[in-house]
C-alpha positions in Angstrom: -22.7 -13.7 34.9 -20.3 -15.7 32.7 -20.9 -15.3 29.0 -21.2 -18.6 27.2 -22.5 -20.3 24.1 -25.1 -23.2 24.4 -22.9 -25.4 22.1 -19.5 -24.7 20.7 -16.9 -26.6 18.8 -13.2 -25.6 18.5 -10.5 -27.1 16.3 -7.0 -26.6 17.6 -3.8 -26.8 15.5 -2.4 -30.1 14.4 1.3 -29.9 13.5 4.5 -31.8 12.9 7.8 -30.2 13.9 11.4 -31.1 13.3 14.2 -31.2 10.8 12.3 -33.8 8.8 8.8 -32.5 9.4 7.8 -32.6 5.7 8.1 -36.4 5.7 4.8 -36.5 7.6 3.0 -35.4 4.4 2.6 -39.1 3.5 0.9 -39.9 6.9 -1.2 -36.8 7.1 -2.5 -36.0 3.6 -4.7 -38.6 1.7 -2.9 -40.2 -1.2 -3.1 -38.8 -4.7 -4.4 -35.4 -3.9 -3.7 -32.6 -6.3 -2.1 -29.6 -4.6 -1.2 -26.0 -5.6 1.5 -24.3 -3.7 0.8 -20.6 -2.9 3.3 -18.4 -1.1 6.0 -15.7 -1.1 8.8 -15.9 -3.6 11.5 -16.3 -0.9 9.5 -18.8 1.0 8.8 -21.0 -2.0 12.5 -20.9 -3.0 13.5 -21.9 0.6 11.3 -25.0 0.7 10.5 -26.0 -2.9 13.1 -28.8 -3.3 12.3 -30.3 0.1 8.6 -30.1 -0.5 8.8 -31.7 -4.0 10.9 -34.5 -2.6 8.5 -35.1 0.4 5.4 -35.0 -1.9 6.8 -37.3 -4.6 4.5 -40.2 -5.2 2.1 -39.0 -2.5 0.8 -35.6 -3.6 0.7 -34.2 -7.1 1.9 -30.6 -7.1 0.3 -28.8 -10.0 2.1 -25.5 -9.7 3.8 -22.9 -7.5 2.1 -19.5 -7.4 3.1 -16.2 -5.9 0.5 -14.9 -3.5 0.7 -11.4 -4.8 2.7 -9.5 -2.2 -0.2 -8.4 0.0 -2.9 -10.2 2.0 -5.7 -8.4 0.2 -9.1 -9.1 -1.2 -7.8 -8.4 -4.7 -5.1 -11.1 -4.5 -7.7 -13.6 -3.1 -10.0 -12.9 -6.1 -7.1 -13.1 -8.6 -5.8 -16.4 -7.2 -9.3 -18.0 -7.2 -9.3 -17.6 -10.9 -6.0 -19.4 -11.5 -6.3 -22.7 -13.4 -4.1 -24.6 -11.0 -6.1 -23.4 -8.0 -9.4 -24.4 -9.7 -8.0 -27.9 -10.5 -6.4 -28.5 -7.1 -8.0 -30.6 -4.3 -5.9 -28.9 -1.6 -3.9 -25.7 -1.1 -0.4 -25.6 0.3 0.3 -22.3 2.0 4.0 -21.4 2.2 6.0 -18.6 3.7 5.3 -15.9 6.3 2.2 -14.3 7.7 0.7 -12.5 4.8 1.3 -15.3 2.3 -0.2 -17.8 4.8 -3.2 -15.6 5.5 -3.9 -15.0 1.8 -4.0 -18.7 1.2 -6.1 -19.4 4.3 -8.7 -16.8 3.2 -8.6 -18.2 -0.3 -9.3 -21.7 1.0 -12.4 -20.4 2.8 -13.5 -18.6 -0.3 -13.3 -21.6 -2.6 -14.0 -24.3 -0.1 -10.7 -26.2 -0.3 -8.5 -27.5 2.6 -5.3 -25.6 3.5 -2.1 -27.1 4.7 0.5 -24.7 6.1 4.3 -24.7 5.6 5.8 -21.8 7.5 9.3 -20.9 6.3 9.9 -18.2 9.0 8.8 -17.9 12.6 7.6 -14.3 12.7 3.9 -14.8 13.6 1.4 -17.5 14.5 -0.4 -17.3 11.1 0.5 -20.9 10.2 -1.8 -22.2 13.0 -4.5 -19.6 13.5 -8.1 -19.6 12.6 -8.1 -16.0 11.3 -6.5 -14.2 8.3 -5.5 -10.6 8.7 -6.3 -8.7 5.5 -5.0 -5.4 4.2 -5.8 -3.0 1.4 -3.4 -3.0 -1.6 -1.6 0.0 -0.1 -0.7 -2.0 3.0 -3.2 -0.3 5.3 -5.2 -2.6 7.7 -8.5 -3.8 6.3 -9.7 -6.2 9.0 -9.8 -9.8 10.2 -11.3 -12.7 8.2 -12.3 -15.4 10.8 -12.1 -19.0 9.7 -13.9 -22.2 10.9 -10.5 -23.5 12.1 -6.8 -23.4 11.5 -5.1 -25.1 8.6 -5.7 -28.9 8.5 -2.1 -29.5 9.4 1.0 -27.4 9.8 4.5 -28.7 8.9 7.2 -26.9 10.8 10.5 -27.6 9.3 13.0 -26.3 11.8 16.0 -26.4 9.4 14.2 -24.2 6.9 13.2 -21.7 9.6 16.8 -21.8 11.1 18.1 -20.9 7.6 15.8 -17.9 7.2 17.0 -14.3 7.8 17.3 -13.6 11.6 15.1 -10.5 11.5 12.0 -12.7 11.1 12.6 -14.6 14.3 13.4 -11.3 15.9 10.1 -9.9 14.9 8.4 -13.1 16.1 9.7 -12.5 19.6 8.0 -9.1 19.7 4.6 -10.3 18.3 4.5 -13.3 20.7 5.3 -11.4 23.8 2.2 -9.2 23.1 -0.2 -12.1 23.3 0.1 -12.5 27.1 -0.1 -8.8 28.0 -3.0 -8.0 25.6 -5.0 -11.0 26.8 -4.3 -10.3 30.5 -5.3 -6.6 30.2 -8.3 -7.0 27.9 -9.8 -9.8 30.1 -9.2 -8.1 33.4 -12.3 -7.9 35.6 -14.4 -10.1 33.4 -16.0 -13.5 34.4 -14.7 -15.6 31.5 -16.3 -18.4 29.6 -14.3 -21.6 29.7 -12.5 -21.1 26.3 -11.6 -17.5 27.2 -10.2 -18.5 30.6 -8.2 -21.3 29.0 -6.9 -18.8 26.3 -5.7 -16.4 29.0 -4.0 -19.3 30.8 -2.3 -20.4 27.6 -1.2 -16.9 26.8 1.1 -17.0 29.8 3.0 -19.7 28.0 3.6 -17.2 25.1 5.8 -15.1 27.4 7.7 -17.4 29.7 9.6 -19.5 27.1 10.7 -16.3 25.3 12.1 -14.8 28.5 13.8 -18.1 29.3 15.1 -19.1 25.9 14.7 -16.1 23.7 18.3 -14.7 23.8 19.9 -18.1 23.3 17.5 -19.0 20.5 18.3 -15.8 18.8 22.0 -16.5 19.0 21.5 -20.1 17.7 19.4 -18.8 14.8 22.1 -16.4 13.9 24.4 -19.3 13.6 21.8 -21.4 11.7 21.8 -24.1 14.4 18.7 -26.0 15.2 18.8 -26.4 19.0 16.3 -27.2 21.7 16.1 -23.5 22.7 15.4 -22.5 19.1 12.8 -25.2 18.7 11.1 -24.1 22.0 10.9 -20.5 20.7 9.7 -21.5 17.2 6.9 -23.6 18.7 5.9 -20.8 21.1 5.7 -18.3 18.3 3.9 -20.5 15.8 1.8 -22.9 17.9 1.3 -21.6 21.4 0.3 -18.2 20.3 -2.1 -19.6 17.8 -3.8 -21.8 20.4 -4.3 -18.8 22.6 -5.6 -16.8 19.6 -8.2 -19.5 18.7 -9.4 -19.7 22.3 -9.5 -16.0 22.9 -11.7 -15.3 19.9 -13.8 -18.5 20.1 -17.2 -16.8 20.3 -16.6 -14.0 17.8 -18.3 -11.7 20.2 -15.6 -10.6 22.7 -12.1 -10.4 21.4 -9.5 -10.9 24.1 -6.8 -11.7 21.4 -5.6 -8.2 20.8 -5.0 -4.9 22.5 -3.0 -1.7 22.6 0.2 -3.2 21.3 -1.5 -4.2 18.0 -3.4 -1.0 17.9 -0.2 0.9 17.6 0.9 -1.2 14.7 -2.4 -1.1 12.8 -2.7 2.7 13.3 0.7 3.2 11.7 -0.3 1.2 8.6 -2.9 4.0 7.9 0.0 6.3 7.0 1.6 4.9 3.9 4.0 7.8 3.7 5.7 6.6 6.9 6.7 3.4 5.0 6.0 1.2 7.9 5.2 -1.8 5.7 8.3 -1.3 3.6 10.8 -0.8 6.4 9.5 -2.6 9.4 8.0 -6.0 10.3 4.7 -6.6 12.1 6.2 -8.2 15.2 8.9 -5.6 15.4 6.4 -2.8 15.8 4.1 -4.9 18.1 7.1 -5.6 20.3 7.5 -1.8 20.6 3.8 -1.5 21.3 4.1 -3.8 24.3 6.2 -1.2 26.0 3.5 1.4 25.4 0.8 -1.0 26.7 2.7 -1.6 29.9 3.3 2.1 30.5 -0.3 3.0 29.8 -1.4 0.3 32.1 0.9 1.4 34.9 2.9 -1.9 35.0 6.2 -0.2 35.8 8.1 -3.3 37.0 7.0 -5.4 34.0 7.8 -2.5 31.7 11.4 -2.4 33.0 11.7 -6.2 32.5 10.3 -6.0 28.9 12.4 -2.9 28.1 15.5 -4.9 29.1 14.3 -7.9 27.0 13.8 -5.7 24.0 17.2 -4.2 24.4 18.8 -7.7 24.8 17.5 -8.9 21.4 17.5 -5.5 19.6 13.7 -5.0 19.5 12.8 -1.3 19.3 12.5 0.8 22.4 12.2 4.3 20.8 10.0 5.9 18.2 12.9 6.6 15.9 13.6 2.9 15.6 10.2 2.4 14.0 10.6 5.3 11.7 8.4 8.0 13.3 9.1 11.4 14.9 7.5 13.3 17.7 5.7 15.4 15.1 4.2 12.3 13.6 2.7 11.3 17.0 0.2 14.2 16.7 -1.7 12.4 14.0 -0.8 8.8 14.8 -2.1 8.8 18.4 -5.7 9.7 17.6 -5.6 6.9 15.0 -4.4 4.4 17.7 -7.5 5.4 19.8 -9.8 4.6 16.9 -8.5 1.0 16.4 -10.9 -1.8 17.3 -8.1 -3.6 19.1 -8.8 -1.5 22.2 -12.6 -1.7 22.0 -12.7 -4.2 24.9 -10.4 -2.8 27.6 -11.0 -2.6 31.3 -10.8 1.2 31.1 -11.0 3.8 28.3 -7.6 4.5 26.7 -7.4 8.2 26.5 -5.2 10.6 24.4 -3.5 11.8 27.6 -2.8 8.3 28.7 -1.3 7.4 25.4 0.7 10.6 25.1 2.1 10.0 28.6 3.2 6.5 27.8 5.1 7.7 24.6 6.6 10.5 26.6 7.8 8.2 29.4 9.3 5.8 26.9 11.2 8.6 25.1 12.5 9.9 28.5 13.7 6.4 29.3 15.6 6.2 26.0 17.3 9.6 26.6 18.9 8.5 29.8 
């Protein structure tokens, strides 16, 4: 029997992309709205002059506020009390994943529309209908589901091309995971329309990266906006978000995540490993893809993705994500407790997980 909802409504991302994407502010946002810009310090610095110029005469920017450094309940509460936030009609979310998610969750809390301005291409947060929240110490708290994605996302490819290359690098790892996690978690299920469409879309999260990823990474290193780089930016920010929205549409079964993300979120539970300080989300998720493929017995695809990780410098060994074999004794049980693997076609066991890590280490030793 196919699970379904009697009635459902989905809002997919609206976006403008290009070197002059911010000019669309005048067409997209109603005139004379008062906006407060909330984001990361580096993200605001990267886009402030362009944003002020594009908004001039169309949107009144009241202030630029730092989001607080963590996508946490505490920062959402603090921001909701800011004078500029209370006076604003709309929120401009600027920066990377945690800054964007903080602003999205804040918009839900205070009932104000959010417009997104990603300054890096490291996750799909700029277009998703979920905010991933953390505790102040950086450990995973849980998802905050939203009625829809930001009202519009402005993807300035020149700003993203000028960002540090490590963010695009991490975006490659995070985006690859979408296809593999969706394919595994949905295996054997009769899918509702939106879930089936989400699994189909997830295939387009992998193919462009394998085709254009290496060239895009080289172009980004040279700060050049090329068609290959644009394809990869759109895959990371937009395609993955569309898959995410469809795969979580009914809030009952989550096909949007899996073992690759479970590895990342488990590691955030050990602050002494300094994962949040030393490593990016997508970097570790890209490593987690290799564990997922080995645990699932996809040997051929594992070799393909192992080669891809090596080609762009994504981690292939535990030492590259800052953990040792002795750390695995306490990390692996935590992986098994993560809700990301709650809906899997088979139980993920400690032996299965240990075997996957062991095989990967053996591969790196040869």
